[in-house]
C-alpha positions in Angstrom: 87.2 -197.2 -92.5 86.7 -200.7 -91.3 84.1 -201.8 -88.6 85.0 -204.8 -86.5 82.8 -206.4 -83.9 84.7 -207.0 -80.6 83.6 -210.1 -78.9 86.3 -210.7 -76.3 89.2 -208.9 -74.6 91.6 -207.6 -77.2 94.3 -205.0 -77.6 91.9 -202.5 -79.2 89.8 -202.2 -76.1 92.4 -200.1 -74.3 92.4 -197.6 -77.1 88.6 -197.6 -77.3 88.5 -196.9 -73.6 90.9 -194.0 -74.1 88.7 -192.6 -76.9 85.6 -192.9 -74.8 87.0 -191.2 -71.8 87.9 -188.2 -73.9 84.5 -188.2 -75.7 82.1 -188.5 -72.8 81.7 -186.7 -69.5 82.7 -189.0 -66.6 79.1 -189.3 -65.4 78.1 -190.7 -68.7 81.1 -192.9 -69.6 80.8 -196.7 -69.5 83.8 -198.8 -70.6 83.1 -200.7 -73.8 84.5 -203.8 -72.2 81.8 -203.7 -69.6 79.4 -205.0 -72.4 81.5 -208.0 -73.2 79.5 -211.2 -72.7 76.2 -209.4 -73.3 74.8 -211.1 -76.4 72.4 -208.2 -77.0 75.1 -205.6 -77.3 77.5 -205.1 -80.2 80.8 -203.4 -79.6 82.3 -202.2 -82.8 85.8 -200.8 -83.3 86.1 -198.3 -86.1 89.6 -198.7 -87.5 91.8 -197.4 -90.3 95.0 -199.3 -91.2 94.6 -201.3 -88.0 94.5 -198.1 -85.8 91.4 -197.5 -83.7 89.7 -194.2 -84.7 86.5 -194.7 -82.7 83.8 -197.1 -81.6 80.2 -197.7 -81.1 78.2 -199.8 -78.7 74.7 -200.7 -79.6 72.0 -202.8 -78.0 70.6 -205.1 -80.7 67.0 -206.0 -79.6 64.2 -207.7 -81.4 62.4 -204.5 -82.4 65.1 -201.8 -82.3 68.8 -201.0 -82.1 69.9 -198.6 -79.3 73.1 -196.8 -80.1 74.5 -196.3 -76.5 77.8 -194.8 -77.6 79.4 -193.5 -80.7 82.8 -191.9 -80.2 85.5 -190.8 -82.7 89.0 -189.8 -81.6 89.6 -186.1 -81.8 92.2 -186.3 -84.6 89.6 -188.1 -86.8 86.5 -186.1 -86.2 84.7 -183.9 -88.8 85.7 -186.2 -91.7 82.6 -188.4 -92.1 83.6 -191.2 -89.8 80.6 -190.9 -87.5 78.2 -190.7 -90.4 79.9 -193.8 -91.9 79.5 -195.7 -88.6 75.8 -194.9 -88.5 75.3 -196.1 -92.0 77.2 -199.3 -91.2 75.0 -199.9 -88.1 71.9 -199.5 -90.2 73.2 -202.0 -92.8 73.8 -204.6 -90.0 70.1 -204.6 -89.3 68.2 -203.4 -92.3 64.7 -202.2 -91.5 65.3 -202.1 -87.8 65.0 -198.6 -86.3 68.0 -197.1 -84.5 67.5 -195.0 -81.4 70.1 -192.6 -80.0 70.0 -190.4 -76.9 72.1 -187.2 -77.1 72.1 -184.8 -74.2 69.0 -182.6 -74.3 69.7 -179.2 -75.8 68.0 -176.1 -74.8 68.5 -172.5 -73.6 70.4 -172.5 -70.3 71.7 -176.1 -70.6 75.4 -176.6 -69.8 77.5 -176.9 -73.0 74.4 -176.1 -75.1 76.4 -175.3 -78.3 78.0 -178.8 -78.1 74.6 -180.4 -77.4 73.1 -178.6 -80.5 76.0 -179.8 -82.7 75.5 -183.4 -81.5 71.7 -183.2 -82.1 72.3 -181.7 -85.5 74.7 -184.4 -86.4 72.1 -187.1 -85.7 69.3 -185.2 -87.5 71.6 -184.8 -90.6 72.2 -188.6 -90.5 68.7 -189.9 -90.7 67.3 -189.5 -87.1 64.1 -187.7 -86.2 62.9 -186.2 -82.9 60.6 -188.6 -81.1 59.0 -186.2 -78.6 60.4 -188.4 -75.8 63.3 -188.0 -73.4 64.8 -189.6 -70.4 66.8 -188.6 -67.4 69.3 -190.6 -65.3 72.4 -189.9 -63.3 71.4 -186.2 -63.1 71.5 -185.7 -66.9 68.7 -185.2 -69.5 68.7 -186.9 -72.9 66.5 -186.6 -75.9 65.5 -189.8 -77.8 66.0 -189.6 -81.5 65.0 -192.4 -83.9 65.5 -193.4 -87.6 61.8 -194.3 -87.7 59.3 -191.5 -87.5 56.9 -193.8 -85.7 58.9 -194.3 -82.5 57.2 -196.4 -79.8 58.4 -195.5 -76.3 57.0 -198.7 -74.9 59.1 -200.8 -77.2 62.2 -198.8 -76.1 61.4 -199.2 -72.4 60.9 -202.9 -72.7 64.1 -203.3 -74.7 66.3 -201.6 -72.1 64.5 -202.9 -69.0 67.2 -205.6 -68.5 69.8 -202.9 -67.6 67.8 -201.7 -64.6 69.8 -204.3 -62.6 73.0 -202.5 -63.7 71.7 -199.1 -62.4 70.1 -197.9 -65.6 66.7 -196.8 -64.3 65.8 -193.7 -66.3 62.7 -191.6 -65.9 60.9 -190.8 -69.2 59.4 -187.4 -70.1 57.8 -185.6 -73.0 60.1 -183.3 -75.0 58.4 -180.2 -76.2 59.1 -179.2 -79.7 
């Protein structure tokens, strides 16, 4: 699998958009192209033989990397591509912790089995529970990090610039 940074409008963006619309609920979906021109965000196409099989969008800040979106097309799931993408992201910024925010899992949550699978995927791929979560757009998310010593204040400062785009989460403690 190849990983290519997308820096301007290209033919792959339409396919990435299609993959993302299938992978995320409408209330959580943001087109990868909407991050074009934001120097702090890397949009990475995951390809095989020139065919888009997935993508990731990540905020690359001074003290952390925030993996906003990781999506793999249905026909290519469960074959290690997501894990490979996470490893690649870690290699792009060695020593910099990566934060991800899967939907909060728990008894009574909508699609809880799917939430547990997603959480399990990240835990198997080097992420740890931080004890922190956030809510926005009516959804609850758990923050996971590749560093056991997660600092919520660094995360909040890093994503503050997106408040103007409507990203104004409320933070809360996640009970173990």
